C-alpha positions as CSV (number, residue, x, y, z in Angstrom):
1,M,-36.5,4.6,5.5
2,S,-35.2,5.5,8.9
3,I,-31.9,7.3,8.5
4,I,-29.4,7.9,11.3
5,T,-28.8,11.7,11.3
6,R,-25.3,13.1,11.3
7,R,-25.8,14.7,14.7
8,R,-27.0,11.4,16.3
9,F,-24.6,9.1,14.5
10,L,-21.3,10.9,14.0
11,Q,-18.8,13.1,15.8
12,T,-16.3,14.2,13.1
13,S,-12.7,15.0,12.8
14,T,-9.9,15.0,10.2
15,A,-7.4,14.2,12.9
16,A,-4.7,11.8,11.8
17,A,-3.5,8.6,13.5
18,G,-1.8,8.6,16.8
19,A,-4.7,9.9,18.9
20,S,-7.3,8.2,21.2
21,L,-10.8,7.3,20.4
22,L,-14.0,9.2,21.3
23,L,-17.0,7.2,20.2
24,T,-20.6,7.0,21.2
25,G,-22.6,3.8,21.3
26,T,-23.3,0.6,23.2
27,Q,-21.2,-2.4,24.2
28,A,-22.0,-5.6,22.3
29,S,-24.5,-7.7,24.3
30,G,-22.5,-10.9,24.1
31,K,-24.0,-14.2,23.1
32,V,-26.7,-14.2,20.5
33,N,-30.0,-15.1,22.2
34,G,-32.3,-15.4,19.3
35,A,-34.4,-18.5,18.4
36,N,-32.1,-21.5,18.5
37,D,-29.1,-19.1,18.4
38,R,-30.2,-17.7,15.1
39,V,-27.8,-15.1,13.7
40,R,-29.4,-12.3,11.6
41,I,-27.0,-10.7,9.2
42,A,-27.0,-7.8,6.8
43,V,-24.8,-8.0,3.6
44,A,-23.6,-4.6,2.3
45,G,-22.3,-4.6,-1.2
46,L,-23.8,-7.2,-3.6
47,N,-21.4,-7.5,-6.5
48,G,-18.3,-9.6,-6.7
49,R,-17.4,-10.7,-3.1
50,G,-20.9,-9.8,-2.0
51,K,-22.3,-12.8,-3.9
52,S,-19.8,-15.0,-2.1
53,H,-20.9,-13.5,1.2
54,L,-24.5,-14.4,0.5
55,Q,-23.6,-17.9,-0.5
56,G,-21.4,-18.3,2.6
57,W,-24.0,-17.1,5.1
58,L,-26.9,-19.1,3.4
59,G,-24.7,-22.2,3.8
60,Q,-24.6,-21.8,7.6
61,K,-27.1,-23.4,9.9
62,N,-29.5,-21.0,11.7
63,V,-28.1,-17.9,9.9
64,E,-30.7,-15.6,8.3
65,V,-29.9,-13.0,5.7
66,A,-32.0,-10.1,7.1
67,Y,-30.9,-7.3,4.8
68,V,-29.2,-6.9,1.4
69,I,-27.8,-3.5,0.8
70,D,-26.5,-1.7,-2.3
71,P,-26.8,1.8,-3.7
72,D,-27.4,0.4,-7.2
73,Q,-31.1,-0.3,-7.4
74,D,-30.6,-2.7,-10.3
75,V,-28.1,-4.7,-8.4
76,L,-30.4,-4.7,-5.3
77,D,-33.4,-5.8,-7.3
78,R,-31.4,-8.6,-9.1
79,T,-30.2,-9.9,-5.7
80,L,-33.6,-9.9,-4.1
81,K,-35.0,-11.8,-7.1
82,A,-32.2,-14.3,-7.0
83,L,-32.8,-14.9,-3.3
84,A,-36.5,-15.3,-3.8
85,E,-35.9,-17.9,-6.5
86,K,-33.9,-19.8,-3.8
87,G,-36.8,-19.5,-1.4
88,V,-35.2,-16.7,0.7
89,T,-38.0,-14.2,0.9
90,N,-37.8,-12.8,4.5
91,V,-35.1,-10.3,3.5
92,K,-35.2,-6.5,3.3
93,G,-33.5,-4.5,0.6
94,A,-31.9,-1.1,1.3
95,A,-29.7,1.4,-0.4
96,D,-28.2,2.7,2.9
97,V,-26.4,0.5,5.4
98,R,-27.6,2.7,8.2
99,E,-31.1,1.3,7.9
100,A,-29.8,-2.1,8.9
101,L,-27.6,-0.6,11.6
102,E,-30.7,0.9,13.3
103,D,-32.5,-2.4,13.3
104,K,-32.1,-3.9,16.8
105,N,-32.8,-7.4,15.5
106,V,-29.7,-7.4,13.2
107,D,-26.8,-9.2,14.9
108,A,-24.0,-8.6,12.3
109,I,-23.0,-6.7,9.2
110,S,-21.1,-8.4,6.3
111,V,-19.1,-5.8,4.4
112,A,-18.3,-6.4,0.7
113,T,-18.4,-2.8,-0.5
114,P,-15.6,-0.9,-2.2
115,N,-12.6,-0.3,0.0
116,H,-13.3,3.3,0.9
117,W,-16.4,2.1,2.9
118,H,-14.8,-0.7,4.8
119,S,-13.6,1.0,8.0
120,L,-16.6,3.4,8.3
121,I,-19.1,0.6,8.2
122,T,-17.0,-1.4,10.7
123,I,-16.9,1.5,13.1
124,W,-20.6,2.4,12.7
125,A,-21.5,-1.3,13.2
126,A,-19.4,-1.5,16.4
127,Q,-21.0,1.7,17.7
128,H,-24.4,-0.1,17.3
129,G,-23.2,-3.3,19.0
130,K,-23.2,-5.2,15.6
131,H,-20.5,-7.8,14.9
132,V,-18.6,-7.4,11.6
133,Y,-17.3,-9.6,8.9
134,V,-15.3,-7.1,6.7
135,E,-13.7,-7.8,3.4
136,K,-10.0,-7.1,2.9
137,P,-8.6,-4.6,3.3
138,M,-10.3,-3.6,6.5
139,S,-9.0,0.0,5.9
140,H,-8.5,2.3,3.0
141,D,-5.9,4.3,4.9
142,I,-3.8,3.9,8.1
143,A,-5.6,6.3,10.4
144,E,-9.1,4.9,9.8
145,G,-7.8,1.4,10.4
146,R,-6.6,2.3,13.8
147,I,-10.0,3.8,14.6
148,A,-11.7,0.6,13.5
149,V,-9.4,-1.4,15.9
150,E,-10.2,1.0,18.8
151,A,-13.9,0.7,18.0
152,Q,-13.7,-3.1,18.2
153,K,-12.0,-2.9,21.5
154,K,-14.4,-0.3,23.0
155,Y,-17.6,-2.1,22.0
156,G,-16.4,-5.7,22.3
157,V,-17.9,-6.8,19.0
158,V,-16.4,-9.6,16.9
159,V,-14.6,-8.3,13.9
160,Q,-13.3,-10.8,11.4
161,H,-11.2,-9.8,8.4
162,G,-11.9,-11.4,5.0
163,T,-8.4,-12.9,4.8
164,Q,-9.7,-16.4,4.5
165,R,-6.3,-18.1,4.8
166,R,-6.4,-17.3,8.5
167,S,-9.0,-20.1,8.7
168,N,-6.6,-22.6,7.1
169,A,-5.4,-25.0,9.9
170,Q,-2.4,-26.3,7.8
171,L,-1.2,-22.7,7.2
172,A,-1.6,-21.9,10.9
173,G,0.5,-25.0,11.6
174,L,3.3,-24.0,9.3
175,V,3.3,-20.4,10.7
176,K,3.8,-21.9,14.2
177,E,6.6,-24.1,13.1
178,I,8.4,-21.2,11.4
179,Q,7.9,-19.0,14.5
180,D,9.1,-21.9,16.8
181,G,12.4,-21.9,14.8
182,K,12.0,-25.4,13.3
183,F,13.7,-24.2,10.1
184,G,16.1,-21.7,11.7
185,K,15.6,-18.0,11.9
186,L,13.2,-16.5,9.3
187,K,14.9,-13.8,7.3
188,I,12.5,-12.9,4.5
189,S,8.8,-13.6,4.3
190,Y,7.8,-13.1,0.6
191,G,4.3,-12.5,-0.8
192,Y,3.3,-12.5,-4.5
193,C,0.1,-11.1,-6.1
194,C,0.9,-12.0,-9.7
195,K,-2.3,-12.6,-11.6
196,P,-3.0,-11.4,-15.2
197,R,-5.3,-8.4,-15.6
198,G,-5.9,-6.0,-18.4
199,G,-6.3,-2.3,-18.9
200,I,-9.6,-0.4,-18.3
201,G,-9.4,2.2,-21.0
202,H,-10.7,5.7,-20.6
203,K,-14.2,6.7,-19.7
204,S,-15.3,10.4,-19.6
205,P,-17.0,12.0,-16.7
206,T,-20.8,11.9,-17.0
207,T,-24.0,12.0,-15.0
208,P,-24.5,8.9,-12.8
209,P,-27.1,6.5,-14.1
210,S,-30.6,6.8,-12.6
211,N,-30.4,3.4,-10.9
212,L,-27.2,4.4,-8.9
213,N,-27.4,6.5,-5.7
214,W,-24.0,8.1,-6.4
215,D,-23.9,10.0,-3.1
216,L,-24.2,6.7,-1.1
217,W,-21.8,4.9,-3.4
218,K,-19.0,7.4,-2.9
219,G,-19.9,7.9,0.7
220,P,-16.7,9.0,2.6
221,A,-14.6,9.3,-0.6
222,Q,-14.1,12.8,-2.0
223,I,-14.6,12.3,-5.7
224,D,-15.2,15.3,-8.0
225,Q,-17.1,13.6,-10.8
226,Y,-18.6,10.2,-11.7
227,H,-17.3,8.2,-14.5
228,P,-18.3,4.6,-15.5
229,N,-14.9,3.1,-14.7
230,F,-15.7,3.4,-11.0
231,V,-18.7,1.2,-11.1
232,H,-18.7,-1.7,-10.3
233,Y,-15.2,-3.1,-10.2
234,N,-12.5,-0.8,-11.6
235,W,-12.7,1.4,-8.5
236,H,-9.9,-0.8,-7.3
237,W,-7.5,1.1,-9.6
238,F,-8.2,4.6,-8.3
239,W,-6.6,5.9,-5.1
240,E,-9.8,7.6,-3.8
241,T,-11.7,4.3,-3.7
242,G,-9.2,1.4,-4.0
243,N,-5.6,0.5,-3.1
244,G,-4.4,-1.3,-6.2
245,D,-3.6,-5.0,-6.2
246,M,-1.2,-4.5,-3.3
247,N,-4.1,-4.2,-0.9
248,N,-6.7,-6.0,-3.0
249,Q,-5.8,-9.6,-3.8
250,G,-2.4,-8.8,-2.3
251,T,-3.9,-8.3,1.2
252,H,-4.2,-12.1,1.6
253,Q,-0.5,-12.7,0.8
254,L,0.7,-9.6,2.8
255,D,-1.2,-10.9,5.8
256,V,0.3,-14.4,5.4
257,A,3.8,-12.9,5.0
258,R,3.5,-10.8,8.2
259,W,1.9,-13.6,10.1
260,A,5.1,-15.7,9.8
261,L,7.3,-13.1,11.4
262,D,8.2,-13.3,15.0
263,E,5.1,-12.9,17.1
264,D,6.2,-9.6,18.6
265,Q,6.7,-7.9,15.3
266,T,3.8,-5.5,14.5
267,H,4.7,-2.6,12.2
268,P,7.8,-2.2,10.0
269,V,10.4,0.4,10.8
270,R,11.0,1.3,7.2
271,V,9.5,0.6,3.8
272,M,10.2,1.2,0.1
273,G,8.0,0.6,-2.9
274,M,8.7,0.9,-6.6
275,G,7.0,-0.1,-9.9
276,G,4.8,1.4,-12.5
277,R,1.6,1.1,-14.6
278,F,3.0,-0.3,-17.8
279,Q,1.7,-1.0,-21.2
280,W,-2.0,-0.4,-20.6
281,N,-2.1,3.4,-21.3
282,D,-5.4,3.6,-19.5
283,Q,-7.3,5.7,-16.9
284,G,-6.2,3.7,-13.8
285,E,-3.9,5.2,-11.2
286,T,-2.5,2.3,-9.2
287,P,0.6,0.3,-10.3
288,N,0.2,-2.9,-12.2
289,T,3.8,-3.9,-11.4
290,M,5.4,-3.4,-8.0
291,F,8.2,-4.5,-5.8
292,A,8.4,-3.5,-2.2
293,V,10.5,-4.1,0.8
294,A,9.7,-3.7,4.5
295,E,12.1,-4.0,7.4
296,Y,10.9,-4.9,10.9
297,P,12.5,-4.0,14.2
298,N,14.1,-7.4,14.7
299,G,15.8,-7.3,11.2
300,Q,13.2,-9.6,9.5
301,Y,11.9,-8.5,6.1
302,V,8.7,-8.7,4.1
303,Y,9.1,-8.5,0.3
304,F,6.1,-8.1,-2.0
305,N,5.7,-8.5,-5.7
306,V,2.7,-7.3,-7.8
307,R,2.8,-8.3,-11.5
308,N,-0.4,-8.0,-13.5
309,V,0.6,-7.3,-17.1
310,N,-0.3,-10.3,-19.2
311,Y,2.1,-11.9,-21.7
312,K,2.7,-15.2,-23.5
313,N,3.4,-18.0,-21.0
314,Y,2.4,-15.8,-18.1
315,K,3.3,-17.4,-14.8
316,K,0.6,-16.8,-12.2
317,Q,1.9,-16.6,-8.6
318,V,-0.6,-15.9,-5.8
319,L,1.5,-17.4,-3.0
320,N,4.1,-17.0,-0.3
321,E,7.7,-18.1,0.1
322,Y,9.9,-18.1,3.2
323,Y,13.7,-17.6,3.3
324,F,15.9,-18.4,6.3
325,E,19.2,-17.0,7.6
326,D,21.0,-20.3,7.1
327,G,20.1,-20.4,3.4
328,G,17.2,-22.7,3.7
329,K,13.8,-21.9,2.1
330,I,10.2,-23.0,1.9
331,L,8.5,-22.8,-1.4
332,P,5.1,-24.0,-2.7
333,N,5.3,-27.6,-4.0
334,A,4.7,-27.5,-7.7
335,Q,3.3,-31.1,-7.6
336,A,0.9,-30.4,-4.7
337,K,-2.6,-31.8,-5.3
338,H,-4.4,-29.3,-3.0
339,R,-3.7,-25.7,-2.2
340,E,-2.2,-25.6,1.3
341,G,-3.1,-29.2,1.9
342,G,-0.7,-31.8,3.5
343,D,1.7,-31.7,0.5
344,Y,1.6,-28.0,-0.4
345,W,5.0,-26.9,0.9
346,R,8.5,-28.1,0.1
347,Y,11.6,-27.3,2.3
348,F,15.0,-26.8,0.6
349,A,18.1,-26.8,2.8
350,K,21.0,-24.7,1.6
351,G,22.5,-26.3,-1.5
352,D,19.6,-28.8,-1.9
353,N,17.8,-28.4,-5.2
354,E,15.3,-31.3,-4.7
355,G,13.8,-30.4,-1.3
356,V,11.5,-32.5,0.8
357,V,7.7,-32.2,1.1
358,L,6.7,-31.0,4.5
359,T,4.2,-32.8,6.8
360,V,2.6,-30.1,8.9
361,E,0.4,-30.5,11.9
362,D,-2.8,-28.4,12.0
363,G,-2.5,-25.2,13.9
364,D,-4.9,-23.5,16.2
365,V,-7.9,-21.9,14.3
366,T,-11.6,-21.7,15.0
367,P,-13.1,-24.5,12.9
368,G,-15.8,-24.0,10.3
369,G,-13.9,-22.1,7.6
370,N,-14.1,-18.3,7.5
371,W,-17.9,-18.2,7.4
372,G,-18.4,-20.8,10.1
373,A,-15.7,-19.4,12.4
374,F,-17.3,-16.0,12.3
375,I,-20.7,-17.3,13.1
376,A,-19.3,-19.4,16.0
377,A,-17.5,-16.3,17.4
378,V,-20.7,-14.2,17.1
379,R,-22.8,-16.9,18.9
380,E,-20.3,-16.9,21.7
381,G,-19.8,-13.1,21.7
382,N,-16.1,-13.8,21.7
383,P,-13.8,-11.6,19.5
384,D,-10.8,-13.8,20.3
385,M,-12.4,-16.6,18.2
386,A,-12.2,-14.6,15.0
387,N,-9.8,-16.1,12.4
388,G,-8.1,-12.8,11.5
389,N,-9.1,-10.3,14.1
390,A,-9.2,-6.5,13.8
391,L,-5.7,-6.0,15.1
392,D,-4.1,-8.5,12.8
393,A,-6.1,-7.0,10.0
394,H,-4.7,-3.6,10.8
395,Y,-1.1,-4.7,10.9
396,G,-1.4,-6.4,7.5
397,C,-3.2,-3.5,5.9
398,V,-0.8,-0.9,7.2
399,L,2.1,-2.8,5.7
400,G,0.4,-2.6,2.2
401,H,-0.6,1.1,2.8
402,I,3.0,2.1,3.5
403,M,4.3,0.2,0.5
404,N,1.7,2.0,-1.6
405,N,2.5,5.4,-0.1
406,S,6.2,5.1,-0.8
407,Y,5.3,4.4,-4.4
408,R,2.9,7.4,-4.5
409,L,5.8,9.6,-3.4
410,G,8.2,8.2,-5.9
411,V,10.1,9.8,-8.8
412,D,10.7,8.4,-12.3
413,V,14.0,6.8,-12.9
414,P,15.4,4.9,-16.0
415,F,13.9,1.5,-16.7
416,N,16.8,-0.8,-15.9
417,S,17.9,-3.4,-13.3
418,K,19.7,-0.8,-11.2
419,A,16.5,1.3,-10.6
420,G,15.9,0.2,-7.0
421,K,17.5,1.9,-4.0
422,F,18.5,-1.2,-2.0
423,G,21.9,-0.3,-0.8
424,E,23.8,-3.4,0.4
425,N,20.6,-5.5,0.5
426,T,21.7,-8.1,-2.1
427,D,18.6,-10.2,-1.5
428,A,16.2,-7.3,-2.5
429,Y,18.4,-6.6,-5.5
430,E,18.2,-10.2,-6.6
431,H,14.5,-10.5,-6.3
432,F,13.9,-7.1,-8.1
433,T,16.2,-8.2,-10.9
434,A,14.1,-11.3,-11.4
435,L,11.0,-9.1,-11.7
436,H,12.8,-6.7,-14.1
437,D,13.9,-9.6,-16.3
438,I,10.2,-10.6,-16.7
439,M,9.1,-7.1,-17.5
440,S,11.9,-6.4,-20.0
441,K,12.3,-9.7,-21.6
442,D,9.0,-11.5,-21.3
443,V,6.6,-8.6,-21.4
444,G,8.9,-6.8,-23.8
445,L,9.1,-3.3,-22.2
446,S,11.8,-1.2,-23.7
447,A,14.2,1.0,-21.7
448,E,13.6,3.8,-24.2
449,D,9.8,4.0,-23.7
450,N,9.4,3.2,-20.0
451,K,10.3,4.5,-16.6
452,Y,10.2,3.0,-13.1
453,T,8.6,5.0,-10.3
454,V,10.9,4.6,-7.3
455,G,9.5,5.6,-3.9
456,P,11.7,6.8,-1.0
457,W,12.5,4.8,2.0
458,L,9.9,5.8,4.6
459,T,10.6,5.4,8.3
460,F,7.7,4.6,10.5
461,D,7.1,4.9,14.2
462,G,4.9,1.9,15.0
463,A,3.9,3.1,18.4
464,K,2.5,6.4,17.1
465,E,1.7,5.1,13.7
466,R,3.3,8.1,12.1
467,H,6.3,8.6,9.8
468,T,9.5,10.2,11.0
469,G,12.7,11.4,9.3
470,D,13.1,12.2,5.6
471,H,9.8,12.5,3.6
472,A,7.8,12.4,6.9
473,E,5.6,15.4,6.1
474,A,4.6,14.1,2.7
475,A,4.1,10.6,4.0
476,N,2.0,11.6,7.0
477,S,-0.3,13.5,4.6
478,L,-1.2,10.1,3.2
479,L,-2.1,8.6,6.6
480,K,-5.7,9.9,6.4
481,D,-8.0,10.5,3.5
482,A,-10.2,13.5,3.5
483,N,-13.9,12.6,3.9
484,T,-17.1,13.8,2.5
485,T,-19.4,15.8,4.9
486,G,-21.8,13.4,6.5
487,F,-19.6,10.4,6.0
488,E,-16.6,11.4,8.2
489,I,-14.6,8.8,10.1
490,P,-15.6,9.4,13.8
491,L,-13.6,11.7,16.0
492,L,-10.2,11.0,17.5
493,A,-9.1,13.3,20.3
494,S,-5.5,14.1,21.2
495,L,-3.7,11.6,23.5
């Protein structure tokens, strides 16, 4: 296998965000000029979402899956066998994504690896003139996300984020109506990632199985020892590799929440997150319950709610709500027949408990769904056609990262409805109280046996993408993860 050497492929640094990009590579060549506009794509990461990627690309006309890539040989063999049974035989298997990146006949990379690989593959691919479809979140930390944005800009490749709701024309239409002021001034854009999950238990460190190339699996992540809870899904719940449900499933709802803000709003100016990992008593590190608040420069807010602990009559909420300054609100319509179809939203004016079903005109998206839109953008060599581009991906991911980082810097406080530090923000207090009532009454968590972890308010300079004020030193230390030698995020030089 041809491997890109460290000297040829990377220039390394541990510099944090707020600096300019030094990258080597070639500009994307523009339109795809293969036979009949055929797009040859490599899929990296073959479990979970990777299976969906394969299904999506195989469903597109004149798209060829040229490589399947996974460091687990068993997973790789299983995938190649499944493809062969479907008649897809002209496909190469590889353990290392760099093999596909060196192949000049590959047009695009589809990234469905664990989170800690997302930005690095995106950057590497851009350096090699390959277009990128990257699963959410595009970044595992704030600094590498900015580098991915700059790489996309420098090399002109298409980067489309796996936030599929960006391809929903009805949702795009609703966002436009909100931004145009049809319902008044938006005050709070609220996202929920409330889906039942369970604990993962405890698994002791051990030797990686012979079928797994552990060095390639962990790649840029600095992990002391292998344990079976990393592979193949529970890596989501460890900070070295995942970002918890806030920037897992929650990335979709975070992105939608930020999308509805005024168009000139990019990064928040201050953020606070709180919650805990309740009931499970397991090895995981990320919270299974969280409430977070972000304030933007124009005074608009994003609220976010993670609630994963299962209980009797659990109410699943993977959705968004919108609250306006005049007391009106838009909520999902409980009687809707289709998710985000023509009857999905209901508007409630202040004092109106019945509401009216909204009729929303389609907004401006590249047609074809998330898979088709990406292929269309690649064929045209036009990054602007991506439904969910690198910059929008970055803004949404940063929002989740800061919320998580506040939580990670938090301190334990008594488990009660007054745990949050919301000051005079009565809206935040009201929404946190609703979450606390569920955790205390429905889940049955006692005040005696539980604590909330309450993070500090972190102020953020969006232009420099660095924290200022109280807690800045600790918060800035979380902007950039340390990387393993040979898998460093490429160099940033001082501005």
